[in-house]
MIDREN-569946 format. One record per residue (C-alpha): residue number from 1; x, y negated, z. Coordinates in Angstrom, 1 decimal. Layout:
// MIDREN-569946
<node><torlo>NUM</torlo><east>X</east><north>Y</north><up>Z</up></node>
...
END
This chain:
// MIDREN-569946
<node><torlo>1</torlo><east>88.3</east><north>26.6</north><up>98.4</up></node>
<node><torlo>2</torlo><east>85.8</east><north>24.3</north><up>99.9</up></node>
<node><torlo>3</torlo><east>85.1</east><north>20.7</north><up>99.0</up></node>
<node><torlo>4</torlo><east>87.1</east><north>19.6</north><up>102.1</up></node>
<node><torlo>5</torlo><east>90.1</east><north>21.5</north><up>101.0</up></node>
<node><torlo>6</torlo><east>90.2</east><north>20.4</north><up>97.4</up></node>
<node><torlo>7</torlo><east>93.5</east><north>18.6</north><up>96.5</up></node>
<node><torlo>8</torlo><east>93.3</east><north>14.8</north><up>96.4</up></node>
<node><torlo>9</torlo><east>93.5</east><north>14.6</north><up>92.6</up></node>
<node><torlo>10</torlo><east>90.4</east><north>16.8</north><up>92.2</up></node>
<node><torlo>11</torlo><east>88.2</east><north>14.6</north><up>94.5</up></node>
<node><torlo>12</torlo><east>89.7</east><north>11.6</north><up>92.8</up></node>
<node><torlo>13</torlo><east>88.5</east><north>12.8</north><up>89.3</up></node>
<node><torlo>14</torlo><east>85.2</east><north>13.7</north><up>90.9</up></node>
<node><torlo>15</torlo><east>84.9</east><north>10.1</north><up>91.9</up></node>
<node><torlo>16</torlo><east>85.5</east><north>8.9</north><up>88.3</up></node>
<node><torlo>17</torlo><east>83.0</east><north>11.4</north><up>86.9</up></node>
<node><torlo>18</torlo><east>80.3</east><north>10.3</north><up>89.4</up></node>
<node><torlo>19</torlo><east>80.8</east><north>6.7</north><up>88.5</up></node>
<node><torlo>20</torlo><east>80.5</east><north>7.6</north><up>84.9</up></node>
<node><torlo>21</torlo><east>77.3</east><north>9.5</north><up>85.5</up></node>
<node><torlo>22</torlo><east>75.9</east><north>6.6</north><up>87.4</up></node>
<node><torlo>23</torlo><east>76.7</east><north>4.3</north><up>84.5</up></node>
<node><torlo>24</torlo><east>75.1</east><north>6.6</north><up>82.0</up></node>
<node><torlo>25</torlo><east>71.9</east><north>7.0</north><up>84.1</up></node>
<node><torlo>26</torlo><east>71.5</east><north>3.3</north><up>84.5</up></node>
<node><torlo>27</torlo><east>72.2</east><north>2.7</north><up>80.7</up></node>
<node><torlo>28</torlo><east>69.5</east><north>5.2</north><up>79.9</up></node>
<node><torlo>29</torlo><east>67.1</east><north>3.5</north><up>82.3</up></node>
<node><torlo>30</torlo><east>67.9</east><north>0.1</north><up>80.9</up></node>
<node><torlo>31</torlo><east>67.3</east><north>1.3</north><up>77.3</up></node>
<node><torlo>32</torlo><east>64.0</east><north>2.8</north><up>78.3</up></node>
<node><torlo>33</torlo><east>63.0</east><north>-0.5</north><up>80.0</up></node>
<node><torlo>34</torlo><east>63.9</east><north>-2.4</north><up>76.8</up></node>
<node><torlo>35</torlo><east>61.8</east><north>-0.1</north><up>74.7</up></node>
<node><torlo>36</torlo><east>58.9</east><north>-0.5</north><up>77.0</up></node>
<node><torlo>37</torlo><east>59.1</east><north>-4.3</north><up>76.9</up></node>
<node><torlo>38</torlo><east>59.2</east><north>-4.2</north><up>73.1</up></node>
<node><torlo>39</torlo><east>56.0</east><north>-2.1</north><up>73.1</up></node>
<node><torlo>40</torlo><east>54.2</east><north>-5.0</north><up>74.7</up></node>
<node><torlo>41</torlo><east>55.6</east><north>-7.8</north><up>72.6</up></node>
<node><torlo>42</torlo><east>52.8</east><north>-10.2</north><up>71.9</up></node>
<node><torlo>43</torlo><east>53.8</east><north>-10.4</north><up>68.2</up></node>
<node><torlo>44</torlo><east>53.1</east><north>-6.7</north><up>67.9</up></node>
<node><torlo>45</torlo><east>50.0</east><north>-6.3</north><up>70.0</up></node>
<node><torlo>46</torlo><east>46.6</east><north>-7.3</north><up>68.6</up></node>
<node><torlo>47</torlo><east>44.7</east><north>-8.9</north><up>71.5</up></node>
<node><torlo>48</torlo><east>41.0</east><north>-8.2</north><up>71.5</up></node>
<node><torlo>49</torlo><east>38.5</east><north>-11.1</north><up>71.7</up></node>
<node><torlo>50</torlo><east>36.1</east><north>-9.6</north><up>74.3</up></node>
<node><torlo>51</torlo><east>35.5</east><north>-11.7</north><up>77.5</up></node>
<node><torlo>52</torlo><east>34.2</east><north>-11.1</north><up>81.0</up></node>
<node><torlo>53</torlo><east>32.7</east><north>-13.3</north><up>83.6</up></node>
<node><torlo>54</torlo><east>34.3</east><north>-13.3</north><up>87.1</up></node>
<node><torlo>55</torlo><east>32.4</east><north>-14.9</north><up>89.9</up></node>
<node><torlo>56</torlo><east>34.2</east><north>-18.0</north><up>91.2</up></node>
<node><torlo>57</torlo><east>35.9</east><north>-18.7</north><up>87.9</up></node>
<node><torlo>58</torlo><east>34.6</east><north>-21.5</north><up>85.7</up></node>
<node><torlo>59</torlo><east>35.6</east><north>-20.0</north><up>82.4</up></node>
<node><torlo>60</torlo><east>35.3</east><north>-16.4</north><up>81.1</up></node>
<node><torlo>61</torlo><east>38.5</east><north>-14.3</north><up>81.1</up></node>
<node><torlo>62</torlo><east>39.8</east><north>-11.9</north><up>78.4</up></node>
<node><torlo>63</torlo><east>40.6</east><north>-8.6</north><up>80.1</up></node>
<node><torlo>64</torlo><east>42.8</east><north>-7.3</north><up>77.3</up></node>
<node><torlo>65</torlo><east>44.9</east><north>-10.4</north><up>77.3</up></node>
<node><torlo>66</torlo><east>45.3</east><north>-10.2</north><up>81.1</up></node>
<node><torlo>67</torlo><east>46.2</east><north>-6.6</north><up>81.0</up></node>
<node><torlo>68</torlo><east>48.8</east><north>-6.9</north><up>78.2</up></node>
<node><torlo>69</torlo><east>50.4</east><north>-10.0</north><up>79.7</up></node>
<node><torlo>70</torlo><east>50.5</east><north>-8.5</north><up>83.2</up></node>
<node><torlo>71</torlo><east>52.1</east><north>-5.3</north><up>81.9</up></node>
<node><torlo>72</torlo><east>54.6</east><north>-7.4</north><up>79.8</up></node>
<node><torlo>73</torlo><east>55.6</east><north>-9.5</north><up>82.8</up></node>
<node><torlo>74</torlo><east>56.0</east><north>-6.4</north><up>85.0</up></node>
<node><torlo>75</torlo><east>58.1</east><north>-4.6</north><up>82.4</up></node>
<node><torlo>76</torlo><east>60.3</east><north>-7.7</north><up>81.8</up></node>
<node><torlo>77</torlo><east>61.0</east><north>-7.8</north><up>85.6</up></node>
<node><torlo>78</torlo><east>61.9</east><north>-4.1</north><up>85.4</up></node>
<node><torlo>79</torlo><east>64.1</east><north>-4.6</north><up>82.4</up></node>
<node><torlo>80</torlo><east>65.9</east><north>-7.4</north><up>84.1</up></node>
<node><torlo>81</torlo><east>66.5</east><north>-5.3</north><up>87.2</up></node>
<node><torlo>82</torlo><east>67.6</east><north>-2.3</north><up>85.1</up></node>
<node><torlo>83</torlo><east>70.0</east><north>-4.6</north><up>83.2</up></node>
<node><torlo>84</torlo><east>71.6</east><north>-5.8</north><up>86.5</up></node>
<node><torlo>85</torlo><east>71.9</east><north>-2.2</north><up>87.7</up></node>
<node><torlo>86</torlo><east>73.4</east><north>-1.0</north><up>84.4</up></node>
<node><torlo>87</torlo><east>75.9</east><north>-3.9</north><up>84.3</up></node>
<node><torlo>88</torlo><east>77.0</east><north>-3.3</north><up>87.9</up></node>
<node><torlo>89</torlo><east>77.4</east><north>0.5</north><up>87.3</up></node>
<node><torlo>90</torlo><east>79.4</east><north>-0.1</north><up>84.1</up></node>
<node><torlo>91</torlo><east>81.7</east><north>-2.6</north><up>85.9</up></node>
<node><torlo>92</torlo><east>82.1</east><north>-0.3</north><up>88.9</up></node>
<node><torlo>93</torlo><east>83.1</east><north>2.6</north><up>86.5</up></node>
<node><torlo>94</torlo><east>85.6</east><north>0.4</north><up>84.6</up></node>
<node><torlo>95</torlo><east>87.2</east><north>-1.4</north><up>87.5</up></node>
<node><torlo>96</torlo><east>87.2</east><north>1.5</north><up>89.9</up></node>
<node><torlo>97</torlo><east>88.8</east><north>4.0</north><up>87.4</up></node>
<node><torlo>98</torlo><east>91.4</east><north>1.4</north><up>86.3</up></node>
<node><torlo>99</torlo><east>92.4</east><north>0.8</north><up>89.8</up></node>
<node><torlo>100</torlo><east>92.7</east><north>4.5</north><up>90.4</up></node>
<node><torlo>101</torlo><east>95.1</east><north>4.9</north><up>87.4</up></node>
<node><torlo>102</torlo><east>97.3</east><north>2.1</north><up>88.7</up></node>
<node><torlo>103</torlo><east>97.5</east><north>3.7</north><up>92.1</up></node>
<node><torlo>104</torlo><east>98.4</east><north>7.1</north><up>90.7</up></node>
<node><torlo>105</torlo><east>101.0</east><north>5.6</north><up>88.4</up></node>
<node><torlo>106</torlo><east>102.4</east><north>3.8</north><up>91.4</up></node>
<node><torlo>107</torlo><east>103.0</east><north>7.1</north><up>93.1</up></node>
<node><torlo>108</torlo><east>100.0</east><north>7.0</north><up>95.5</up></node>
<node><torlo>109</torlo><east>97.6</east><north>9.8</north><up>96.2</up></node>
<node><torlo>110</torlo><east>94.1</east><north>8.3</north><up>96.6</up></node>
<node><torlo>111</torlo><east>91.5</east><north>11.0</north><up>97.4</up></node>
<node><torlo>112</torlo><east>88.7</east><north>9.0</north><up>95.9</up></node>
<node><torlo>113</torlo><east>88.0</east><north>5.8</north><up>94.0</up></node>
<node><torlo>114</torlo><east>87.7</east><north>2.8</north><up>96.3</up></node>
<node><torlo>115</torlo><east>85.2</east><north>0.0</north><up>95.4</up></node>
<node><torlo>116</torlo><east>84.7</east><north>-3.3</north><up>97.3</up></node>
<node><torlo>117</torlo><east>81.1</east><north>-4.5</north><up>97.6</up></node>
<node><torlo>118</torlo><east>79.9</east><north>-8.0</north><up>98.3</up></node>
<node><torlo>119</torlo><east>77.4</east><north>-8.7</north><up>101.0</up></node>
<node><torlo>120</torlo><east>74.4</east><north>-8.3</north><up>98.6</up></node>
<node><torlo>121</torlo><east>75.7</east><north>-4.9</north><up>97.4</up></node>
<node><torlo>122</torlo><east>77.2</east><north>-6.0</north><up>94.1</up></node>
<node><torlo>123</torlo><east>80.7</east><north>-5.1</north><up>93.0</up></node>
<node><torlo>124</torlo><east>83.5</east><north>-7.4</north><up>94.4</up></node>
<node><torlo>125</torlo><east>86.3</east><north>-7.4</north><up>91.8</up></node>
<node><torlo>126</torlo><east>89.7</east><north>-6.9</north><up>93.4</up></node>
<node><torlo>127</torlo><east>91.9</east><north>-9.9</north><up>92.8</up></node>
<node><torlo>128</torlo><east>94.6</east><north>-7.8</north><up>91.1</up></node>
<node><torlo>129</torlo><east>92.1</east><north>-6.7</north><up>88.5</up></node>
<node><torlo>130</torlo><east>90.4</east><north>-10.0</north><up>87.8</up></node>
<node><torlo>131</torlo><east>89.0</east><north>-11.1</north><up>85.4</up></node>
<node><torlo>132</torlo><east>89.5</east><north>-7.7</north><up>83.8</up></node>
<node><torlo>133</torlo><east>92.1</east><north>-5.0</north><up>84.5</up></node>
<node><torlo>134</torlo><east>95.6</east><north>-5.7</north><up>83.1</up></node>
<node><torlo>135</torlo><east>97.2</east><north>-3.6</north><up>80.3</up></node>
<node><torlo>136</torlo><east>98.4</east><north>-0.4</north><up>82.0</up></node>
<node><torlo>137</torlo><east>102.0</east><north>0.6</north><up>81.4</up></node>
<node><torlo>138</torlo><east>102.9</east><north>4.3</north><up>81.6</up></node>
<node><torlo>139</torlo><east>100.3</east><north>5.5</north><up>79.2</up></node>
<node><torlo>140</torlo><east>102.3</east><north>5.0</north><up>76.0</up></node>
<node><torlo>141</torlo><east>102.5</east><north>8.7</north><up>75.1</up></node>
<node><torlo>142</torlo><east>98.8</east><north>9.3</north><up>75.7</up></node>
<node><torlo>143</torlo><east>97.0</east><north>9.9</north><up>72.3</up></node>
<node><torlo>144</torlo><east>94.1</east><north>7.5</north><up>73.0</up></node>
<node><torlo>145</torlo><east>96.3</east><north>4.6</north><up>74.4</up></node>
<node><torlo>146</torlo><east>95.6</east><north>2.5</north><up>71.3</up></node>
<node><torlo>147</torlo><east>91.9</east><north>3.0</north><up>71.6</up></node>
<node><torlo>148</torlo><east>92.2</east><north>2.1</north><up>75.3</up></node>
<node><torlo>149</torlo><east>93.9</east><north>-1.2</north><up>74.4</up></node>
<node><torlo>150</torlo><east>91.2</east><north>-2.0</north><up>71.9</up></node>
<node><torlo>151</torlo><east>88.5</east><north>-1.3</north><up>74.4</up></node>
<node><torlo>152</torlo><east>90.3</east><north>-3.6</north><up>76.9</up></node>
<node><torlo>153</torlo><east>90.5</east><north>-6.3</north><up>74.2</up></node>
<node><torlo>154</torlo><east>86.8</east><north>-6.0</north><up>73.5</up></node>
<node><torlo>155</torlo><east>86.0</east><north>-6.3</north><up>77.2</up></node>
<node><torlo>156</torlo><east>88.2</east><north>-9.4</north><up>77.4</up></node>
<node><torlo>157</torlo><east>86.4</east><north>-11.0</north><up>74.5</up></node>
<node><torlo>158</torlo><east>83.0</east><north>-10.5</north><up>76.2</up></node>
<node><torlo>159</torlo><east>84.2</east><north>-11.7</north><up>79.5</up></node>
<node><torlo>160</torlo><east>85.9</east><north>-14.8</north><up>78.0</up></node>
<node><torlo>161</torlo><east>82.8</east><north>-15.6</north><up>76.0</up></node>
<node><torlo>162</torlo><east>80.7</east><north>-15.5</north><up>79.2</up></node>
<node><torlo>163</torlo><east>83.1</east><north>-17.8</north><up>80.9</up></node>
<node><torlo>164</torlo><east>83.0</east><north>-20.2</north><up>78.0</up></node>
<node><torlo>165</torlo><east>79.2</east><north>-20.2</north><up>77.8</up></node>
<node><torlo>166</torlo><east>79.0</east><north>-20.9</north><up>81.6</up></node>
<node><torlo>167</torlo><east>81.4</east><north>-23.8</north><up>81.1</up></node>
<node><torlo>168</torlo><east>79.3</east><north>-25.3</north><up>78.4</up></node>
<node><torlo>169</torlo><east>76.1</east><north>-24.7</north><up>80.3</up></node>
<node><torlo>170</torlo><east>77.5</east><north>-26.8</north><up>83.2</up></node>
<node><torlo>171</torlo><east>78.0</east><north>-29.8</north><up>81.0</up></node>
<node><torlo>172</torlo><east>75.5</east><north>-32.7</north><up>81.3</up></node>
<node><torlo>173</torlo><east>75.4</east><north>-33.2</north><up>77.5</up></node>
<node><torlo>174</torlo><east>76.1</east><north>-30.9</north><up>74.6</up></node>
<node><torlo>175</torlo><east>76.6</east><north>-31.9</north><up>71.0</up></node>
<node><torlo>176</torlo><east>74.8</east><north>-29.8</north><up>68.4</up></node>
<node><torlo>177</torlo><east>77.9</east><north>-27.8</north><up>67.5</up></node>
<node><torlo>178</torlo><east>78.6</east><north>-27.2</north><up>71.2</up></node>
<node><torlo>179</torlo><east>75.0</east><north>-25.9</north><up>71.8</up></node>
<node><torlo>180</torlo><east>75.5</east><north>-23.5</north><up>68.8</up></node>
<node><torlo>181</torlo><east>78.8</east><north>-22.4</north><up>70.3</up></node>
<node><torlo>182</torlo><east>77.2</east><north>-21.7</north><up>73.6</up></node>
<node><torlo>183</torlo><east>74.5</east><north>-19.5</north><up>72.1</up></node>
<node><torlo>184</torlo><east>77.1</east><north>-17.7</north><up>70.1</up></node>
<node><torlo>185</torlo><east>79.2</east><north>-17.1</north><up>73.2</up></node>
<node><torlo>186</torlo><east>76.1</east><north>-15.9</north><up>75.1</up></node>
<node><torlo>187</torlo><east>75.5</east><north>-13.3</north><up>72.3</up></node>
<node><torlo>188</torlo><east>79.0</east><north>-12.0</north><up>72.6</up></node>
<node><torlo>189</torlo><east>78.8</east><north>-12.0</north><up>76.5</up></node>
<node><torlo>190</torlo><east>75.7</east><north>-9.8</north><up>76.3</up></node>
<node><torlo>191</torlo><east>78.0</east><north>-7.0</north><up>75.2</up></node>
<node><torlo>192</torlo><east>80.0</east><north>-7.0</north><up>78.4</up></node>
<node><torlo>193</torlo><east>78.2</east><north>-4.0</north><up>80.1</up></node>
<node><torlo>194</torlo><east>78.7</east><north>-1.9</north><up>76.9</up></node>
<node><torlo>195</torlo><east>82.3</east><north>-3.0</north><up>76.6</up></node>
<node><torlo>196</torlo><east>83.0</east><north>-2.2</north><up>80.3</up></node>
<node><torlo>197</torlo><east>81.3</east><north>1.2</north><up>79.9</up></node>
<node><torlo>198</torlo><east>83.4</east><north>2.0</north><up>76.8</up></node>
<node><torlo>199</torlo><east>86.5</east><north>1.0</north><up>78.7</up></node>
<node><torlo>200</torlo><east>85.5</east><north>3.2</north><up>81.6</up></node>
<node><torlo>201</torlo><east>85.0</east><north>6.3</north><up>79.4</up></node>
<node><torlo>202</torlo><east>88.6</east><north>5.9</north><up>78.1</up></node>
<node><torlo>203</torlo><east>89.9</east><north>5.0</north><up>81.6</up></node>
<node><torlo>204</torlo><east>88.5</east><north>8.3</north><up>82.9</up></node>
<node><torlo>205</torlo><east>90.4</east><north>10.2</north><up>80.2</up></node>
<node><torlo>206</torlo><east>93.5</east><north>8.1</north><up>81.0</up></node>
<node><torlo>207</torlo><east>93.2</east><north>9.0</north><up>84.7</up></node>
<node><torlo>208</torlo><east>93.3</east><north>12.7</north><up>83.7</up></node>
<node><torlo>209</torlo><east>96.4</east><north>12.0</north><up>81.6</up></node>
<node><torlo>210</torlo><east>98.1</east><north>10.2</north><up>84.5</up></node>
<node><torlo>211</torlo><east>97.4</east><north>13.3</north><up>86.7</up></node>
<node><torlo>212</torlo><east>98.8</east><north>15.9</north><up>84.3</up></node>
<node><torlo>213</torlo><east>102.2</east><north>16.0</north><up>86.1</up></node>
<node><torlo>214</torlo><east>100.6</east><north>16.2</north><up>89.5</up></node>
<node><torlo>215</torlo><east>98.3</east><north>19.1</north><up>88.4</up></node>
<node><torlo>216</torlo><east>101.2</east><north>20.9</north><up>86.8</up></node>
<node><torlo>217</torlo><east>103.3</east><north>20.7</north><up>90.0</up></node>
<node><torlo>218</torlo><east>100.3</east><north>21.8</north><up>92.1</up></node>
<node><torlo>219</torlo><east>99.7</east><north>24.8</north><up>89.8</up></node>
<node><torlo>220</torlo><east>103.4</east><north>25.8</north><up>89.5</up></node>
<node><torlo>221</torlo><east>105.2</east><north>24.4</north><up>92.6</up></node>
END
């Protein structure tokens, strides 16, 4: 059997696995970038006092300061880029796999997961899944359904916190308690990529569960 002749449910689960692999790769890269930035935290690095003279500059420069700060800035830019990649990959994994489950439970036979991308290449969330995928009926007998519901609730908390923080940030004036609430909401919203990834892991398992009947019919027609 070649890849072209694989049944639709095999290529569909391959899609989910590939999205999960992409999410794991970018998570690892983001964690490595975070560790690299921490290594050049100015509170941890002892800057040396030596100076050099550079023709054209009126004051001496400190080469160690310049190197450490240059490295730190470059690594921060890399960390921010990796964070965006990791977040986009986690969201693609979660939304894409959830949509595949819904299509399968609706009786459709999608050969692969379908994602919609915006002009700049970022994920475009389907309207029927916004702001996060709905609770999925038809999984009640699945052993991890309760965990799946909890993962969805956690994702919802992170997404809602981000929306609330954005709402407060748009205000012309914030009282002290509102500023505190905004920072607390931002802290919660920072967990959205992890929450979406955790949801995606369970969604991939849910997809396999949703396909059990299809696999059985294919094996024993």
